[in-house]
N, CA, C, O and the ligand as a Tripos MOL2 file, in Angstrom:
@<TRIPOS>MOLECULE
protein
  273   271    69     0     0
PROTEIN
NO_CHARGES

@<TRIPOS>ATOM
      1 N           4.4770    9.4650  -13.4100 N.3       1 MET1
      2 CA          4.0400    8.9090  -12.1240 C.3       1 MET1
      3 C           2.5090    8.8770  -12.0390 C.2       1 MET1
      4 O           1.8140    9.7610  -12.5400 O.2       1 MET1
      5 N           2.0330    7.8550  -11.4060 N.am      2 ALA2
      6 CA          0.5930    7.7350  -11.2130 C.3       2 ALA2
      7 C           0.3140    7.6480   -9.7220 C.2       2 ALA2
      8 O           1.2030    7.3680   -8.9180 O.2       2 ALA2
      9 N          -0.9360    7.8920   -9.3730 N.am      3 GLU3
     10 CA         -1.3150    7.8120   -7.9750 C.3       3 GLU3
     11 C          -2.5380    6.9210   -7.8460 C.2       3 GLU3
     12 O          -3.4550    6.9770   -8.6650 O.2       3 GLU3
     13 N          -2.5370    6.0920   -6.7990 N.am      4 ALA4
     14 CA         -3.6910    5.2270   -6.5610 C.3       4 ALA4
     15 C          -4.0100    5.2500   -5.0860 C.2       4 ALA4
     16 O          -3.1270    5.4200   -4.2450 O.2       4 ALA4
     17 N          -5.2930    5.0760   -4.7790 N.am      5 VAL5
     18 CA         -5.7050    4.9700   -3.3830 C.3       5 VAL5
     19 C          -6.3190    3.5920   -3.1900 C.2       5 VAL5
     20 O          -7.3310    3.2560   -3.8050 O.2       5 VAL5
     21 N          -5.6960    2.8040   -2.3320 N.am      6 LEU6
     22 CA         -6.1740    1.4440   -2.0720 C.3       6 LEU6
     23 C          -6.9200    1.4140   -0.7500 C.2       6 LEU6
     24 O          -6.5300    2.0700    0.2160 O.2       6 LEU6
     25 N          -7.9890    0.6510   -0.7240 N.am      7 GLN7
     26 CA         -8.7610    0.4690    0.5040 C.3       7 GLN7
     27 C          -8.1920   -0.7490    1.2290 C.2       7 GLN7
     28 O          -8.2570   -1.8640    0.7110 O.2       7 GLN7
     29 N          -7.6350   -0.5450    2.4230 N.am      8 VAL8
     30 CA         -6.9740   -1.6310    3.1390 C.3       8 VAL8
     31 C          -7.7220   -1.9670    4.4340 C.2       8 VAL8
     32 O          -7.9730   -1.0990    5.2700 O.2       8 VAL8
     33 N          -8.0670   -3.2470    4.5730 N.am      9 GLU9
     34 CA         -8.7750   -3.6930    5.7670 C.3       9 GLU9
     35 C          -7.8180   -4.3850    6.7250 C.2       9 GLU9
     36 O          -6.8530   -5.0170    6.2940 O.2       9 GLU9
     37 N          -8.0800   -4.2700    8.0210 N.am     10 GLY10
     38 CA         -7.3260   -5.0190    9.0130 C.3      10 GLY10
     39 C          -6.2670   -4.2150    9.7480 C.2      10 GLY10
     40 O          -5.5920   -4.7450   10.6310 O.2      10 GLY10
     41 N          -6.1110   -2.9480    9.4000 N.am     11 MET11
     42 CA         -5.1130   -2.1260   10.0900 C.3      11 MET11
     43 C          -5.7300   -1.5240   11.3400 C.2      11 MET11
     44 O          -6.8010   -0.9180   11.2890 O.2      11 MET11
     45 N          -5.0340   -1.6990   12.4830 N.am     12 SER12
     46 CA         -5.6260   -1.2020   13.7260 C.3      12 SER12
     47 C          -4.7340   -0.2290   14.4780 C.2      12 SER12
     48 O          -5.2230    0.5170   15.3260 O.2      12 SER12
     49 N          -3.4620   -0.2180   14.1930 N.am     13 CYS13
     50 CA         -2.5840    0.6630   14.9620 C.3      13 CYS13
     51 C          -1.4490    1.1810   14.0860 C.2      13 CYS13
     52 O          -1.3810    0.8920   12.8910 O.2      13 CYS13
     53 N          -0.5690    1.9460   14.7020 N.am     14 ASN14
     54 CA          0.5270    2.5490   13.9770 C.3      14 ASN14
     55 C           1.4800    1.5200   13.3820 C.2      14 ASN14
     56 O           2.0900    1.7460   12.3370 O.2      14 ASN14
     57 N           1.5960    0.3960   14.0640 N.am     15 HIS15
     58 CA          2.4570   -0.6620   13.5580 C.3      15 HIS15
     59 C           1.9040   -1.2030   12.2330 C.2      15 HIS15
     60 O           2.6550   -1.4400   11.2870 O.2      15 HIS15
     61 N           0.6080   -1.3890   12.1830 N.am     16 CYS16
     62 CA         -0.0410   -1.8480   10.9470 C.3      16 CYS16
     63 C           0.2190   -0.8550    9.8230 C.2      16 CYS16
     64 O           0.5550   -1.2350    8.7010 O.2      16 CYS16
     65 N           0.0600    0.4020   10.1420 N.am     17 LYS17
     66 CA          0.2770    1.4660    9.1680 C.3      17 LYS17
     67 C           1.6920    1.3660    8.6040 C.2      17 LYS17
     68 O           1.8960    1.4540    7.3930 O.2      17 LYS17
     69 N           2.6640    1.1810    9.4950 N.am     18 MET18
     70 CA          4.0490    1.1070    9.0480 C.3      18 MET18
     71 C           4.3210   -0.1630    8.2480 C.2      18 MET18
     72 O           5.0880   -0.1420    7.2850 O.2      18 MET18
     73 N           3.6970   -1.2610    8.6440 N.am     19 SER19
     74 CA          3.8850   -2.5200    7.9090 C.3      19 SER19
     75 C           3.4020   -2.3810    6.4780 C.2      19 SER19
     76 O           4.0720   -2.8150    5.5400 O.2      19 SER19
     77 N           2.2390   -1.7730    6.3170 N.am     20 VAL20
     78 CA          1.6700   -1.6160    4.9720 C.3      20 VAL20
     79 C           2.5220   -0.6570    4.1480 C.2      20 VAL20
     80 O           2.7940   -0.9160    2.9760 O.2      20 VAL20
     81 N           2.9400    0.4350    4.7500 N.am     21 GLU21
     82 CA          3.7670    1.3950    4.0160 C.3      21 GLU21
     83 C           5.0940    0.7540    3.6080 C.2      21 GLU21
     84 O           5.5850    0.9700    2.5000 O.2      21 GLU21
     85 N           5.6630   -0.0360    4.5170 N.am     22 LYS22
     86 CA          6.9360   -0.6860    4.2370 C.3      22 LYS22
     87 C           6.7790   -1.7110    3.1010 C.2      22 LYS22
     88 O           7.6320   -1.8030    2.2190 O.2      22 LYS22
     89 N           5.6900   -2.4720    3.1340 N.am     23 ALA23
     90 CA          5.4440   -3.4710    2.0880 C.3      23 ALA23
     91 C           5.3320   -2.7870    0.7260 C.2      23 ALA23
     92 O           5.8520   -3.2850   -0.2730 O.2      23 ALA23
     93 N           4.6540   -1.6510    0.6970 N.am     24 LEU24
     94 CA          4.4760   -0.9320   -0.5710 C.3      24 LEU24
     95 C           5.7800   -0.3150   -1.0440 C.2      24 LEU24
     96 O           6.1300   -0.4110   -2.2200 O.2      24 LEU24
     97 N           6.4930    0.3140   -0.1300 N.am     25 LYS25
     98 CA          7.7350    0.9810   -0.5100 C.3      25 LYS25
     99 C           8.8150   -0.0190   -0.9040 C.2      25 LYS25
    100 O           9.8000    0.3420   -1.5490 O.2      25 LYS25
    101 N           8.6230   -1.2870   -0.5080 N.am     26 GLY26
    102 CA          9.5890   -2.3190   -0.8710 C.3      26 GLY26
    103 C           9.4840   -2.7310   -2.3270 C.2      26 GLY26
    104 O          10.3560   -3.4350   -2.8350 O.2      26 GLY26
    105 N           8.4390   -2.3070   -2.9970 N.am     27 LEU27
    106 CA          8.2510   -2.6580   -4.4040 C.3      27 LEU27
    107 C           9.0060   -1.6800   -5.2970 C.2      27 LEU27
    108 O           8.9290   -0.4650   -5.1100 O.2      27 LEU27
    109 N           9.7320   -2.2200   -6.2610 N.am     28 ALA28
    110 CA         10.3980   -1.3520   -7.2270 C.3      28 ALA28
    111 C           9.3290   -0.6120   -8.0220 C.2      28 ALA28
    112 O           8.3940   -1.2290   -8.5320 O.2      28 ALA28
    113 N           9.4630    0.6910   -8.1290 N.am     29 GLY29
    114 CA          8.4840    1.4720   -8.8770 C.3      29 GLY29
    115 C           7.5670    2.2840   -7.9850 C.2      29 GLY29
    116 O           6.9150    3.2210   -8.4450 O.2      29 GLY29
    117 N           7.5140    1.9260   -6.7000 N.am     30 VAL30
    118 CA          6.7180    2.7120   -5.7520 C.3      30 VAL30
    119 C           7.6120    3.7940   -5.1590 C.2      30 VAL30
    120 O           8.6380    3.4950   -4.5480 O.2      30 VAL30
    121 N           7.2200    5.0460   -5.3400 N.am     31 THR31
    122 CA          8.0590    6.1320   -4.8420 C.3      31 THR31
    123 C           7.5530    6.6860   -3.5170 C.2      31 THR31
    124 O           8.3260    7.2480   -2.7400 O.2      31 THR31
    125 N           6.2540    6.5300   -3.2570 N.am     32 ALA32
    126 CA          5.7200    7.0090   -1.9880 C.3      32 ALA32
    127 C           4.4920    6.2110   -1.6100 C.2      32 ALA32
    128 O           3.7100    5.8030   -2.4680 O.2      32 ALA32
    129 N           4.3310    5.9930   -0.3170 N.am     33 ALA33
    130 CA          3.1580    5.2910    0.1810 C.3      33 ALA33
    131 C           2.7720    5.9160    1.5140 C.2      33 ALA33
    132 O           3.5970    6.0170    2.4220 O.2      33 ALA33
    133 N           1.5200    6.3310    1.6270 N.am     34 ALA34
    134 CA          1.0670    6.9540    2.8620 C.3      34 ALA34
    135 C          -0.2630    6.3490    3.2730 C.2      34 ALA34
    136 O          -1.2470    6.4110    2.5360 O.2      34 ALA34
    137 N          -0.2750    5.7620    4.4650 N.am     35 VAL35
    138 CA         -1.4950    5.1370    4.9710 C.3      35 VAL35
    139 C          -2.2460    6.1130    5.8610 C.2      35 VAL35
    140 O          -1.6550    6.7990    6.6950 O.2      35 VAL35
    141 N          -3.5410    6.1620    5.6730 N.am     36 ASP36
    142 CA         -4.4280    6.9130    6.5590 C.3      36 ASP36
    143 C          -5.2060    5.8770    7.3550 C.2      36 ASP36
    144 O          -6.1230    5.2390    6.8380 O.2      36 ASP36
    145 N          -4.8340    5.7200    8.6060 N.am     37 LEU37
    146 CA         -5.4470    4.6830    9.4480 C.3      37 LEU37
    147 C          -6.9510    4.8760    9.5960 C.2      37 LEU37
    148 O          -7.7160    3.9210    9.4690 O.2      37 LEU37
    149 N          -7.3700    6.0940    9.8620 N.am     38 ALA38
    150 CA         -8.7880    6.3660   10.0950 C.3      38 ALA38
    151 C          -9.6210    6.0880    8.8520 C.2      38 ALA38
    152 O         -10.7320    5.5640    8.9430 O.2      38 ALA38
    153 N          -9.0850    6.4380    7.7030 N.am     39 ALA39
    154 CA         -9.8240    6.2470    6.4510 C.3      39 ALA39
    155 C          -9.6070    4.8520    5.8800 C.2      39 ALA39
    156 O         -10.2890    4.4530    4.9360 O.2      39 ALA39
    157 N          -8.6480    4.0990    6.4550 N.am     40 LYS40
    158 CA         -8.2980    2.7590    5.9700 C.3      40 LYS40
    159 C          -7.8590    2.7860    4.5170 C.2      40 LYS40
    160 O          -8.2450    1.9350    3.7160 O.2      40 LYS40
    161 N          -7.0440    3.7840    4.1940 N.am     41 THR41
    162 CA         -6.5730    3.8790    2.8190 C.3      41 THR41
    163 C          -5.0480    3.9500    2.7710 C.2      41 THR41
    164 O          -4.3880    4.3500    3.7300 O.2      41 THR41
    165 N          -4.5220    3.5510    1.6310 N.am     42 ALA42
    166 CA         -3.1060    3.7090    1.3480 C.3      42 ALA42
    167 C          -3.0040    4.4780    0.0380 C.2      42 ALA42
    168 O          -3.4830    4.0270   -1.0030 O.2      42 ALA42
    169 N          -2.3760    5.6370    0.1050 N.am     43 ARG43
    170 CA         -2.1850    6.4410   -1.1020 C.3      43 ARG43
    171 C          -0.7890    6.1580   -1.6400 C.2      43 ARG43
    172 O           0.2100    6.3670   -0.9520 O.2      43 ARG43
    173 N          -0.7350    5.6850   -2.8620 N.am     44 VAL44
    174 CA          0.5360    5.2410   -3.4230 C.3      44 VAL44
    175 C           0.8910    6.0590   -4.6600 C.2      44 VAL44
    176 O           0.0580    6.2630   -5.5420 O.2      44 VAL44
    177 N           2.1200    6.5180   -4.7140 N.am     45 THR45
    178 CA          2.6370    7.1710   -5.9120 C.3      45 THR45
    179 C           3.5990    6.1840   -6.5550 C.2      45 THR45
    180 O           4.5210    5.6880   -5.9080 O.2      45 THR45
    181 N           3.3760    5.9040   -7.8340 N.am     46 TYR46
    182 CA          4.1530    4.8360   -8.4610 C.3      46 TYR46
    183 C           4.3680    5.0630   -9.9530 C.2      46 TYR46
    184 O           3.7130    5.8910  -10.5860 O.2      46 TYR46
    185 N           5.3050    4.3000  -10.4820 N.am     47 ASP47
    186 CA          5.5840    4.3170  -11.9070 C.3      47 ASP47
    187 C           4.8520    3.1310  -12.5390 C.2      47 ASP47
    188 O           5.2350    1.9820  -12.3150 O.2      47 ASP47
    189 N           3.8110    3.3940  -13.3200 N.am     48 PRO48
    190 CA          2.9960    2.3000  -13.8800 C.3      48 PRO48
    191 C           3.7930    1.4010  -14.8220 C.2      48 PRO48
    192 O           3.3540    0.2930  -15.1300 O.2      48 PRO48
    193 N           4.9380    1.8550  -15.2760 N.am     49 GLY49
    194 CA          5.7680    1.0300  -16.1420 C.3      49 GLY49
    195 C           6.5780    0.0020  -15.3600 C.2      49 GLY49
    196 O           7.1410   -0.9290  -15.9360 O.2      49 GLY49
    197 N           6.6300    0.1820  -14.0450 N.am     50 LYS50
    198 CA          7.4740   -0.6980  -13.2210 C.3      50 LYS50
    199 C           6.6920   -1.5610  -12.2510 C.2      50 LYS50
    200 O           7.1570   -2.6280  -11.8500 O.2      50 LYS50
    201 N           5.5140   -1.1090  -11.8740 N.am     51 VAL51
    202 CA          4.7660   -1.8550  -10.8560 C.3      51 VAL51
    203 C           3.2690   -1.7420  -11.1460 C.2      51 VAL51
    204 O           2.7850   -0.7090  -11.6090 O.2      51 VAL51
    205 N           2.5470   -2.8300  -10.8630 N.am     52 THR52
    206 CA          1.1140   -2.8330  -11.1320 C.3      52 THR52
    207 C           0.3240   -2.8070   -9.8230 C.2      52 THR52
    208 O           0.8550   -3.0860   -8.7480 O.2      52 THR52
    209 N          -0.9440   -2.4690   -9.9440 N.am     53 LEU53
    210 CA         -1.8250   -2.4700   -8.7750 C.3      53 LEU53
    211 C          -1.9230   -3.8710   -8.1810 C.2      53 LEU53
    212 O          -2.0070   -4.0470   -6.9650 O.2      53 LEU53
    213 N          -1.9090   -4.8660   -9.0720 N.am     54 GLU54
    214 CA         -1.9600   -6.2620   -8.6150 C.3      54 GLU54
    215 C          -0.7900   -6.5760   -7.6870 C.2      54 GLU54
    216 O          -0.9650   -7.2150   -6.6500 O.2      54 GLU54
    217 N           0.3940   -6.1280   -8.0660 N.am     55 GLU55
    218 CA          1.5840   -6.3730   -7.2490 C.3      55 GLU55
    219 C           1.4770   -5.6730   -5.8960 C.2      55 GLU55
    220 O           1.9050   -6.2120   -4.8750 O.2      55 GLU55
    221 N           0.9070   -4.4800   -5.8950 N.am     56 MET56
    222 CA          0.7260   -3.7530   -4.6280 C.3      56 MET56
    223 C          -0.2410   -4.5100   -3.7280 C.2      56 MET56
    224 O          -0.0140   -4.6480   -2.5260 O.2      56 MET56
    225 N          -1.3210   -4.9980   -4.3280 N.am     57 LYS57
    226 CA         -2.3100   -5.7520   -3.5530 C.3      57 LYS57
    227 C          -1.6820   -6.9990   -2.9670 C.2      57 LYS57
    228 O          -1.9380   -7.3540   -1.8160 O.2      57 LYS57
    229 N          -0.8510   -7.6690   -3.7700 N.am     58 ARG58
    230 CA         -0.1880   -8.8780   -3.2970 C.3      58 ARG58
    231 C           0.7650   -8.5590   -2.1430 C.2      58 ARG58
    232 O           0.8540   -9.3230   -1.1810 O.2      58 ARG58
    233 N           1.4660   -7.4490   -2.2360 N.am     59 ALA59
    234 CA          2.4060   -7.0600   -1.1800 C.3      59 ALA59
    235 C           1.6560   -6.7960    0.1260 C.2      59 ALA59
    236 O           2.1140   -7.1810    1.2020 O.2      59 ALA59
    237 N           0.5080   -6.1410    0.0200 N.am     60 ILE60
    238 CA         -0.2820   -5.8300    1.2140 C.3      60 ILE60
    239 C          -0.8630   -7.1090    1.8140 C.2      60 ILE60
    240 O          -0.8420   -7.3090    3.0280 O.2      60 ILE60
    241 N          -1.3790   -7.9650    0.9440 N.am     61 THR61
    242 CA         -1.9040   -9.2440    1.4110 C.3      61 THR61
    243 C          -0.8060  -10.0680    2.0870 C.2      61 THR61
    244 O          -1.0400  -10.7130    3.1090 O.2      61 THR61
    245 N           0.3900  -10.0360    1.5030 N.am     62 GLY62
    246 CA          1.5350  -10.7490    2.0470 C.3      62 GLY62
    247 C           1.9320  -10.2450    3.4300 C.2      62 GLY62
    248 O           2.4690  -10.9950    4.2450 O.2      62 GLY62
    249 N           1.6630   -8.9720    3.6810 N.am     63 ALA63
    250 CA          1.9940   -8.3870    4.9870 C.3      63 ALA63
    251 C           0.9080   -8.7180    6.0130 C.2      63 ALA63
    252 O           1.0660   -8.4340    7.2010 O.2      63 ALA63
    253 N          -0.1870   -9.3150    5.5550 N.am     64 GLY64
    254 CA         -1.2210   -9.7570    6.4890 C.3      64 GLY64
    255 C          -2.4890   -8.9100    6.5070 C.2      64 GLY64
    256 O          -3.3060   -9.0340    7.4200 O.2      64 GLY64
    257 N          -2.6550   -8.0540    5.5090 N.am     65 TYR65
    258 CA         -3.8470   -7.2110    5.4650 C.3      65 TYR65
    259 C          -4.6370   -7.4890    4.1970 C.2      65 TYR65
    260 O          -4.1700   -8.1790    3.2900 O.2      65 TYR65
    261 N          -5.8250   -6.9440    4.1550 N.am     66 GLU66
    262 CA         -6.7140   -7.2520    3.0430 C.3      66 GLU66
    263 C          -6.9750   -5.9870    2.2330 C.2      66 GLU66
    264 O          -7.2080   -4.9160    2.7940 O.2      66 GLU66
    265 N          -6.9350   -6.1190    0.9250 N.am     67 VAL67
    266 CA         -7.2510   -4.9860    0.0620 C.3      67 VAL67
    267 C          -8.6470   -5.1720   -0.4850 C.2      67 VAL67
    268 O          -8.9720   -6.2280   -1.0290 O.2      67 VAL67
    269 N          -9.4670   -4.1590   -0.3440 N.am     68 LYS68
    270 CA        -10.8400   -4.2460   -0.8410 C.3      68 LYS68
    271 C         -10.8770   -3.8750   -2.3110 C.2      68 LYS68
    272 O         -11.9440   -3.8850   -2.9230 O.2      68 LYS68
    273 CU         -1.3990   -2.8280   14.3190 Cu       69 CU69
@<TRIPOS>BOND
     1     1     2 1
     2     2     3 1
     3     3     4 2
     4     3     5 am
     5     5     6 1
     6     6     7 1
     7     7     8 2
     8     7     9 am
     9     9    10 1
    10    10    11 1
    11    11    12 2
    12    11    13 am
    13    13    14 1
    14    14    15 1
    15    15    16 2
    16    15    17 am
    17    17    18 1
    18    18    19 1
    19    19    20 2
    20    19    21 am
    21    21    22 1
    22    22    23 1
    23    23    24 2
    24    23    25 am
    25    25    26 1
    26    26    27 1
    27    27    28 2
    28    27    29 am
    29    29    30 1
    30    30    31 1
    31    31    32 2
    32    31    33 am
    33    33    34 1
    34    34    35 1
    35    35    36 2
    36    35    37 am
    37    37    38 1
    38    38    39 1
    39    39    40 2
    40    39    41 am
    41    41    42 1
    42    42    43 1
    43    43    44 2
    44    43    45 am
    45    45    46 1
    46    46    47 1
    47    47    48 2
    48    47    49 am
    49    49    50 1
    50    50    51 1
    51    51    52 2
    52    51    53 am
    53    53    54 1
    54    54    55 1
    55    55    56 2
    56    55    57 am
    57    57    58 1
    58    58    59 1
    59    59    60 2
    60    59    61 am
    61    61    62 1
    62    62    63 1
    63    63    64 2
    64    63    65 am
    65    65    66 1
    66    66    67 1
    67    67    68 2
    68    67    69 am
    69    69    70 1
    70    70    71 1
    71    71    72 2
    72    71    73 am
    73    73    74 1
    74    74    75 1
    75    75    76 2
    76    75    77 am
    77    77    78 1
    78    78    79 1
    79    79    80 2
    80    79    81 am
    81    81    82 1
    82    82    83 1
    83    83    84 2
    84    83    85 am
    85    85    86 1
    86    86    87 1
    87    87    88 2
    88    87    89 am
    89    89    90 1
    90    90    91 1
    91    91    92 2
    92    91    93 am
    93    93    94 1
    94    94    95 1
    95    95    96 2
    96    95    97 am
    97    97    98 1
    98    98    99 1
    99    99   100 2
   100    99   101 am
   101   101   102 1
   102   102   103 1
   103   103   104 2
   104   103   105 am
   105   105   106 1
   106   106   107 1
   107   107   108 2
   108   107   109 am
   109   109   110 1
   110   110   111 1
   111   111   112 2
   112   111   113 am
   113   113   114 1
   114   114   115 1
   115   115   116 2
   116   115   117 am
   117   117   118 1
   118   118   119 1
   119   119   120 2
   120   119   121 am
   121   121   122 1
   122   122   123 1
   123   123   124 2
   124   123   125 am
   125   125   126 1
   126   126   127 1
   127   127   128 2
   128   127   129 am
   129   129   130 1
   130   130   131 1
   131   131   132 2
   132   131   133 am
   133   133   134 1
   134   134   135 1
   135   135   136 2
   136   135   137 am
   137   137   138 1
   138   138   139 1
   139   139   140 2
   140   139   141 am
   141   141   142 1
   142   142   143 1
   143   143   144 2
   144   143   145 am
   145   145   146 1
   146   146   147 1
   147   147   148 2
   148   147   149 am
   149   149   150 1
   150   150   151 1
   151   151   152 2
   152   151   153 am
   153   153   154 1
   154   154   155 1
   155   155   156 2
   156   155   157 am
   157   157   158 1
   158   158   159 1
   159   159   160 2
   160   159   161 am
   161   161   162 1
   162   162   163 1
   163   163   164 2
   164   163   165 am
   165   165   166 1
   166   166   167 1
   167   167   168 2
   168   167   169 am
   169   169   170 1
   170   170   171 1
   171   171   172 2
   172   171   173 am
   173   173   174 1
   174   174   175 1
   175   175   176 2
   176   175   177 am
   177   177   178 1
   178   178   179 1
   179   179   180 2
   180   179   181 am
   181   181   182 1
   182   182   183 1
   183   183   184 2
   184   183   185 am
   185   185   186 1
   186   186   187 1
   187   187   188 2
   188   187   189 am
   189   189   190 1
   190   190   191 1
   191   191   192 2
   192   191   193 am
   193   193   194 1
   194   194   195 1
   195   195   196 2
   196   195   197 am
   197   197   198 1
   198   198   199 1
   199   199   200 2
   200   199   201 am
   201   201   202 1
   202   202   203 1
   203   203   204 2
   204   203   205 am
   205   205   206 1
   206   206   207 1
   207   207   208 2
   208   207   209 am
   209   209   210 1
   210   210   211 1
   211   211   212 2
   212   211   213 am
   213   213   214 1
   214   214   215 1
   215   215   216 2
   216   215   217 am
   217   217   218 1
   218   218   219 1
   219   219   220 2
   220   219   221 am
   221   221   222 1
   222   222   223 1
   223   223   224 2
   224   223   225 am
   225   225   226 1
   226   226   227 1
   227   227   228 2
   228   227   229 am
   229   229   230 1
   230   230   231 1
   231   231   232 2
   232   231   233 am
   233   233   234 1
   234   234   235 1
   235   235   236 2
   236   235   237 am
   237   237   238 1
   238   238   239 1
   239   239   240 2
   240   239   241 am
   241   241   242 1
   242   242   243 1
   243   243   244 2
   244   243   245 am
   245   245   246 1
   246   246   247 1
   247   247   248 2
   248   247   249 am
   249   249   250 1
   250   250   251 1
   251   251   252 2
   252   251   253 am
   253   253   254 1
   254   254   255 1
   255   255   256 2
   256   255   257 am
   257   257   258 1
   258   258   259 1
   259   259   260 2
   260   259   261 am
   261   261   262 1
   262   262   263 1
   263   263   264 2
   264   263   265 am
   265   265   266 1
   266   266   267 1
   267   267   268 2
   268   267   269 am
   269   269   270 1
   270   270   271 1
   271   271   272 2
@<TRIPOS>SUBSTRUCTURE
     1 MET1         2 RESIDUE 1 A MET
     2 ALA2         6 RESIDUE 1 A ALA
     3 GLU3        10 RESIDUE 1 A GLU
     4 ALA4        14 RESIDUE 1 A ALA
     5 VAL5        18 RESIDUE 1 A VAL
     6 LEU6        22 RESIDUE 1 A LEU
     7 GLN7        26 RESIDUE 1 A GLN
     8 VAL8        30 RESIDUE 1 A VAL
     9 GLU9        34 RESIDUE 1 A GLU
    10 GLY10       38 RESIDUE 1 A GLY
    11 MET11       42 RESIDUE 1 A MET
    12 SER12       46 RESIDUE 1 A SER
    13 CYS13       50 RESIDUE 1 A CYS
    14 ASN14       54 RESIDUE 1 A ASN
    15 HIS15       58 RESIDUE 1 A HIS
    16 CYS16       62 RESIDUE 1 A CYS
    17 LYS17       66 RESIDUE 1 A LYS
    18 MET18       70 RESIDUE 1 A MET
    19 SER19       74 RESIDUE 1 A SER
    20 VAL20       78 RESIDUE 1 A VAL
    21 GLU21       82 RESIDUE 1 A GLU
    22 LYS22       86 RESIDUE 1 A LYS
    23 ALA23       90 RESIDUE 1 A ALA
    24 LEU24       94 RESIDUE 1 A LEU
    25 LYS25       98 RESIDUE 1 A LYS
    26 GLY26      102 RESIDUE 1 A GLY
    27 LEU27      106 RESIDUE 1 A LEU
    28 ALA28      110 RESIDUE 1 A ALA
    29 GLY29      114 RESIDUE 1 A GLY
    30 VAL30      118 RESIDUE 1 A VAL
    31 THR31      122 RESIDUE 1 A THR
    32 ALA32      126 RESIDUE 1 A ALA
    33 ALA33      130 RESIDUE 1 A ALA
    34 ALA34      134 RESIDUE 1 A ALA
    35 VAL35      138 RESIDUE 1 A VAL
    36 ASP36      142 RESIDUE 1 A ASP
    37 LEU37      146 RESIDUE 1 A LEU
    38 ALA38      150 RESIDUE 1 A ALA
    39 ALA39      154 RESIDUE 1 A ALA
    40 LYS40      158 RESIDUE 1 A LYS
    41 THR41      162 RESIDUE 1 A THR
    42 ALA42      166 RESIDUE 1 A ALA
    43 ARG43      170 RESIDUE 1 A ARG
    44 VAL44      174 RESIDUE 1 A VAL
    45 THR45      178 RESIDUE 1 A THR
    46 TYR46      182 RESIDUE 1 A TYR
    47 ASP47      186 RESIDUE 1 A ASP
    48 PRO48      190 RESIDUE 1 A PRO
    49 GLY49      194 RESIDUE 1 A GLY
    50 LYS50      198 RESIDUE 1 A LYS
    51 VAL51      202 RESIDUE 1 A VAL
    52 THR52      206 RESIDUE 1 A THR
    53 LEU53      210 RESIDUE 1 A LEU
    54 GLU54      214 RESIDUE 1 A GLU
    55 GLU55      218 RESIDUE 1 A GLU
    56 MET56      222 RESIDUE 1 A MET
    57 LYS57      226 RESIDUE 1 A LYS
    58 ARG58      230 RESIDUE 1 A ARG
    59 ALA59      234 RESIDUE 1 A ALA
    60 ILE60      238 RESIDUE 1 A ILE
    61 THR61      242 RESIDUE 1 A THR
    62 GLY62      246 RESIDUE 1 A GLY
    63 ALA63      250 RESIDUE 1 A ALA
    64 GLY64      254 RESIDUE 1 A GLY
    65 TYR65      258 RESIDUE 1 A TYR
    66 GLU66      262 RESIDUE 1 A GLU
    67 VAL67      266 RESIDUE 1 A VAL
    68 LYS68      270 RESIDUE 1 A LYS
    69 CU69       273 GROUP 0 **** ****
């Protein structure tokens, strides 16, 4: 398992936090996703053999947020 911290822009409330976490957890290979609203980060635990950072970024962008 690997861990990554993504910088996510555009999250303003708890709903945003849940949307981003849900988008990440919907990816095969992501085992955990935790958003810190104040820090604007998403900490992701994932299997690098199953999912890439690019795919995570695309999932977040697809949910309507921006990854820095
Ligand atoms: Cu929101």
